N, C-alpha and C positions, 0 to 999 in steps of 0.2 A: 603654156604661159606661166602657170603656177610653179613649174620646175625652174624657170628662169628667175622668178622673183625671189625665191628662197635664197639662192647663193648671193644675189645682188644685195638683198636686205642684210644678210650676215656680213657681207663685205663692208657695207656702210656702217653697221654697228661696230665692227672691229676697228674701223678707221676712227670713229668717234671716241671709242675707249682709248685708243692709242694717242689721240690728240689731247684728251683730258689728262692722261698719265704723263705725257711729255710736258704739258704746261705746269703740272704740279712740281716736277723735278726742276724745271727752269726757275720756279719761284723759290726753291730752296736756297738758303744763304750760301754764298761761296766762301770758303776758308781764306781769310786774308792773313797770310803768314807774317808779312811785314807789319801790318797793323797790330796783330796780336803780340808781336815781339816788342813793339813800342809800349803797349799797355802793360805787358809783363815787366818791362824795364822800370816803369814808373812804380808799379807795385813793389818790386824788389828793392828799389832805392829807398822808398819809405819804410819798408820792413827792416832793412839793414840799418838805416839811420836811427830808428827807434830802439833796436835791440842789439845790434852787433857793430858798434862804431869802429872797431879795429879791423873789420873785414877788408880784404883787398879786392880790387875790381879788375877783371880781365875784359878790357873794352872790346876786343875782337869778337868775343863770344857772349858778352853780357852776363858772365858768371861772377858771382861774389864768392869769396872763399876765405877761410881762416885755417892756417896750419896750427893744429892744437898740439901735435907732437911730431917731431922730425922723423923719428924711427932710428933704429940702430943697424939695420941691415945694409948690405951693399949689393943689392940685386942689380944685375946688368940686363936691362931691357934689350930685346933684339927683334929683328924683323925676320919672319919666316918667308922665304922666297919659294913660291910654288910655280907650277906651270902657268897658271892663269893670273896670278896677282901676287903682290907683296902684302903680307898680312902681319899685323901687330897682334901678338898672342901673349897672354899672361893668365896664370891660374892663382887667384888670391883666395885666402880664407879670411873671412871678416866677421866683425860684429857691426851692426848698423841700426840706425833708426831713420825712418822717412816720415816727414811731416808735411802737411799743407801749411800755407802761410797763416791760417787761422789757429795753428797750434795742434790740430788733431793729428794723431799718429795713424798713418795708413798702412805701415808695415815696419817690422823690426825683428831682429833675432831674439829668441827667447833667452832669458837669464841663463848664464853658464852654457850657452850653446853658440855655435858658429854656423856660418853659411859658406860653402865653397862653390865656385863656379868658374867658368872659363870666359875670358873676354877675347874674342877672336874677331878682328875687324879689318876691313880693307883700309889701307893706309891713305886713302884719299883724304887730304887735309880738309878740315872744317865740318865735314859730316860723314861719319863712318857709314859706308854704303851697305855693308853686309855685317851687321853687328849682332852679337848674341845678347847684348845688354844695352840699356839706353845710353845715348851718346854722352850724357853728363858724367856717367861713371867712367867711360873711356877717357874723357879729358882729365878726370881726377887721377886716374892711375898712370896714364902715359907721361913720359918725359916731354919736355918742349920739343926735342928733336933727337933723332938717333943718326949720328953721322951728319950727312947733308939733308936727310929727309925730315922735313918739318911735320910733327905730329900734332902740335897745338896743345900739349898738356899744360897743366897749370904750374908744375914745378920743374926745376932743371933736371933732376935725376928720376922723377916719377916717384910714386909712393913706395916706401920700403917696409920691411917687417917692423912693426911697432909704430908706424906712422898713424896719425889720426888727423882727419881733415873734416872740416865743416864746409859744405858747398850749398849755395842757394842759386837755383838755376831757372831760366825762363822755360816755359812749356816747350819751346822749340827743341830743347835738349832733353826733354822728358818724353811725354806721350803725345805732344802736340794737341791736335783737336780730337783725340780719341779718349773716351772715358775708359778707365781701367780699374775695375774693382771699386775701391773707396775713393779713387781719384777722379774728380770730374774732368771733363774735357777742358783744355786751355788752362791747366793749373801749373803755376810756377811751383817748384818743389824745393824742400829743405832736407838735406841729408847730413848726418854725422856718420862717418865711416872710419872704423878702426881696423888696421891690417894686422891680423894675428899671424899670418904666414903668407908667403908668396913664392911661387915657382913657375 
C-alpha cells in the first residue's frame, strides 16, 4: 500500500504545482498592440506639437518625420530576388542619435565615428518579416516603392548619401513590448540619422 501512495501523492503534488503555475501565467497581462499604438500615437502627437511643428506625418504607419537634408547621391534601390523571397537590401554607413521621448539618449555613434550595417528584409509591406534592424529604420531608408512593389518608405527615392532624417516612431516599429538595454518596453523612439555612404 505504501508503494501505491507515494506515486499517487507525487502525481497530485505535480498536478497542484502545474495548476498554480498555469493560473499565474493566465493572470499575466496580454500585450495589446492596437491599444499601445493608440497610446503611442497620442504621446508622439503631443511630443511633435511641442517640439517639432514642421514634422510631416505618415498616417499609414503613425511615423512623424522631418527631412533635414535631401542628400546628393543618386543611389538606385533594388530588390534582390532569391529562391525563397524577394528581399530589400541596402548597406548604409551612418551617424545617428537615438532618444526616448523624455530626451535621454539611449544610443549614438561616437564623435568622428560611423556605424555600418546591412538592412535585409522581406518585402512584405507594412511589417518586415525577416529584418536585421528595427522596422522604423527600414521605412526611413526604403523608397515608397520600387517598380510596382510598394515598400512603404517615407520618401520617394529613399535616403541617399548625404541625407539626414529625423524620425519619431511608435513602439510598434521599434522594440514593441520588449525592453532593450536602456529602452523600456513600449517606448516610442526618436532618431536622427545622417547617411554618410550607401551601397
